[in-house]
N, C-alpha and C positions, 0 to 999 in steps of 0.2 A: 860335597854334602850328600850323603847317601840317605839319611832319614827322610821319610816322607813328610811333607809339610801340608797340614790340613788346609783346605780351601773352602771358602764360603762366598756364594754370589747373592748379593741383595738385589732385589728387583729382577729376579731370574727369569720372568715370563716373556719379556720383550725380545726383540731381534738381537740386541747386543748381549742380553743374558744368555740367549740360546747359543750364541757364538762362543760365549765364555764357557759354558757347559761343554760344548763340543772340543774346544781346545784343552780344557783341563782334563777331559777323559783320555787324551793322548799324551798328556805331559808326564815325563818320567819322575818328577819330584813333587808334584801337587796331587793330592787325593780329595776329591769332593766329599765334604762333610755335610753340607747343607746348601740346597737351592731354595732361596728364601722368597715367599710371596704370600702376602697376607690374603689376597683375593682368591688364591688357589691353594691355600694350605690343606694338605691331606690328599690332594689329587695327585695322580701319577704325572711325573714329568714327561713320560712317553705319550701321554694323551695330549700334551700341548706341543710337544716336539716329536712327532713319530719317527723322523729321521734319526733320533737319538735312542730309539728303543733297544738297539742292540747293546748300547753301553750303560743305559739307565733303566733297564726293563723293570726293576723293583724299587725305584727311587721316587719318593714323595716329595712334594714341596713342603717346606717348613714354614711355621708362622714366625713372625719377628721376635716374639716373646720366648720361644723355646728352642731355637736353633742352637743357642750356646750350650744347652745341656748335653750335646753330643761330643763335646770337646774337653779333654782332661785338663786339669790344672797344670800350668806351666808349659803347655804345648805351643808349638810354633803355628801361627795362623796367617795365611794370606787371604786378606779380606778384599773382595772385589765388589764395587757398587756399580750396578747398571740401572739404579733407580733414576726417576726423572729429575730434571732440573727443579730446584726448589724444594724437593722432598728428600734428596740424597743426603744432604748435610746432617739433618736431624737424626736420620737413621744411622749414619756413621757415628755420630756423637753417642747415640745410645749404645751402639755396638762397642765402641771403644771403652765405654764405661763398664760394660759387662765383661769385656776382655781383661780390664784392669782388676776387676773383682776376682778373677781366676788367675791372675798373674801370667796372662798369655803374653808371649812374644809375637807381636803383631805388626804387619805392614798393610797399609791401605792404598789401593789405587782406585780412583773414582773417575768414572767415564762421563759423569754429568758436568754441567757448568759451574757447579757450586764452589769449586776450588780452582778456578782459572784465573782469578783476579787476586792482586795483592791485598786489597783492602775491602772491607764491607761496603764502603761508599761506591767504589768502582763497580762491584758486582750489582748492587742494587739500582745504580744508574742505568745499567744495561738491561737487567731483567725485571726491574719494576716491582719487586717484592722484597720482603725481609729476608736476610740470610738466616738460614736454619741453625748455624753454629758458628758464629763469627770468631769465637775464641780459639777455634781450631785453625783459622787461616794461617797463622805463622808456622804451623807444623807441616804445611803442604808446599810442595814445589810443583810448578807447572811448566812444562817443555816437552818437546818430543825427545826421545832418548838420544837421538843423534846429535842434538845440540847441547847436551849436558853430560859430556863423557866421564867426568870425574866428580860428579855431585853426589855428596853423602847426605841423604835425606831420609826421613822416617816414612812419609806418605806423599803420594802424587795425585795431582788433579791432571788427568790426561787431556791434552787440547782436543777441541772438536774435530770432526772428520774433515770439514772444508778447511779448518785451520791447519790440519796436519799436512794436507796436500799442498796448501799455499806456503806454509813455513818451509817445507823441504825445498821448494822451488825458489823462495825469495831470500832466505837468510844468507847463503853463500853469495848471491848476486849483490846484496846491499853491502855485505861485510867487505867485499872485494874493493869497494871504492871506485869501481869502473862505471857505475851508473849513479844517477840521482837517487836519493832515498825516497822515492815516490813511486809506488807500483800500481798498476791497473790490472785487476784480476777478474777473470771470468772463469766460473766453475760450474760444471754440470754434474748433478748427483743423480743416483738411482732412487727408485721409490722406497726402498728400505730405509733411507735416510730420514724419512718421515715418521717412523715408528710403526708399531704393530697396529694400532687403533686406526681404523679407516677414516679418511678425511676426503672431502670433495676433491682436492687437488691430487690425491693419489689413487682415487677410483680408477680402475683399470681402463674403462672406455674413454675417460678423459685424458689418460696418460699415454695410452697405446698409440704408437705412430705420431706422437705429438712432442713438442718442446716448447718451453716458455720460461721467461725470466720472472722472478718474484722478489719483492723487496729490493729492487735495484738501488745501490748506494745507500742503503739505510738497513742492511741486514745486521744483526746483532754479533755475527762473527767478525765483522770489520775491526771493531776496537779490540777484540781479543788478538786477532792476527797483528795488528799494529803494535800492541803492547808486548807480545811475545817476541816479535821481530826485532823490536828495540833492545829488549833484554839479551837476545842472542847475538845480534850483530854489533851492538854498541853504538847504533846511529838511530836517532829519532825517525821514524818512518811514517809517511803518509800513505794510507791504503784506500783505494777506490775498488769496491767489490760488488760485482753483479752475479749472484747465484741463478742458476737454471735448474729446472726440473727436466730430466731426460726420460726417455721411454724404455728404460731397462730397470732391473731390479736392484743391482748392486754396482758399486763402483763410483768413483769420482774422477773427472778429468779437469784439471785446472790449467789455465793458461795465464802466465804472469808477464806483463810487458812493462818495459822501463826505457827511458831515454839514456844514452851513454853520456858519460861526462869527459870522455876522451876516446881516442880511436881504439877500437877493440875488434878482434876477429872472432869468428866462431870457434876457431882452435883455441884461442886464449880463454874464452868463456868455458869451453869443454874442459880445459885443464883446471880452471877454477873449481868447478864442480867435482871433478875426479878427486882433486887434492882434499877438497872439504869432506868428502864421504869415504876417503881411504879408511879402511877399518870399520865401516858401517856395513854389516853384512846384508841388510835389508834394503839398501838403496843402490840401485844400478843406474849409472849415467850412460846413455845410449849414443851411438853415432847416428841414430835415426829417430823418428818421432815415436813416443810411447803409444801403446794400444791397450785399451781396457782388458780385453780378453786374455792378455798375457799375465795379468796380475790379479784378476778376480778370484776371491776365495783364498788368497795368500797374504802374507804380511809384507810383501815387497812393495816398493815405490820405484817406478821407472821414470827417469828424467831425460828429456831432450832439450837441446838448445838451438837457437838460431839468431843471427844477426844480420841487419841490412840498414844502411842509410841512416845511421845514428840511433837506431832502435834495437832492442834486444827482446827476445821472447824465450821464456822458460816454460816447458810443458811438463806436467806432473800427473802421473795416473797411480791411484791407489784403490783398494777396496775399502769402501767406507766403514763396513762392519768389522773388518779385520785390522789392517794397519791403522784405519781412522778410529778404532774403538777397542774391540775385545783384544785383537792381537797386539796392538800398541800397549794395552794394559798388561797383558801377559809379558811382553818384552820389558816393560818397566819392572814388574814383579820379579822376574828373573834377576835383574840388577839389584834390586833391594835386598834380595836373599843371597847375593853374590853367586848366582848360578850362571852358567854359560847363557849368554844374551838370547841365543837362538833355541834354547831348550823348548820342545813342544811346538816349535813354529816352523819346522823345515818340511813338513809333509808336502809332497808335490800337489799343487793345486790342479783341479780338472781343467781341461781346455774346451773351448767351443760352447761355453754356457750361453 
């Protein structure tokens, strides 16, 4: 596909929005038409993201009600949403209505939680508020790309960053039948996972040289992980999840533990994961333990395994803003438009961050 596809980012002023803008700027097939933000409409993108000044020196944020004016009738549109949970669905609904009025060919990838559940009741039970567009739920598919190789869908709700790291480590393990379908997950995330608005828990003096668990065994990502794990593996899965805040800006390190249901060696488990991710360009199964600095600012996931005395452990490292959000969204959008899955995502990441 040689023609450029117009790209729009809703909720473009947050960390995920900024990563989407960065990735779109280097993408061979997507061309940014609008970075949408009601609160900063008319302001320069470079004022919010100085590191993007070289590619968006003259680009302003657009308002929700006028970004559609920059798109020609019948055009192809890649619509990304980085808007917050609880707000994204309604914005997408309005955007799809506007796109229909202009006869646009559109695919949506949403990075919020609004389309990660199959039903309105499931979403509202976890997030405690009304869903913004329940009639759109049947049009959305939720999974990491690696677990949906042949899915033909119109729109995607991208799993959360913790969920992405946990699913990539858990699904082959559970699907193999070598372990019980009960996993104990510990995950540590960087401060960017808490969003752009400062909070007490992400204030630098509190987080620097510090580490602590939060919402142990009651985090809202647990039911998301369990549901998506069951869908991908075919086995009902029980998830025990303890998230931690780490003293770094970006990245997630997840450790998944389970009991074996039969004798299994580390070599067998390594082969299980290698076979599961054959043909998955962004998942590397290592003969050693993953390290965050090797994947930060990239769309890669590094996985390592270990076995001892009836227990197995799978370690997973991703960048929460890239593979866990913006990069995963671009990866999905590539597939929705039948582009090479790696398009715009192969730039070498910096080391020693």
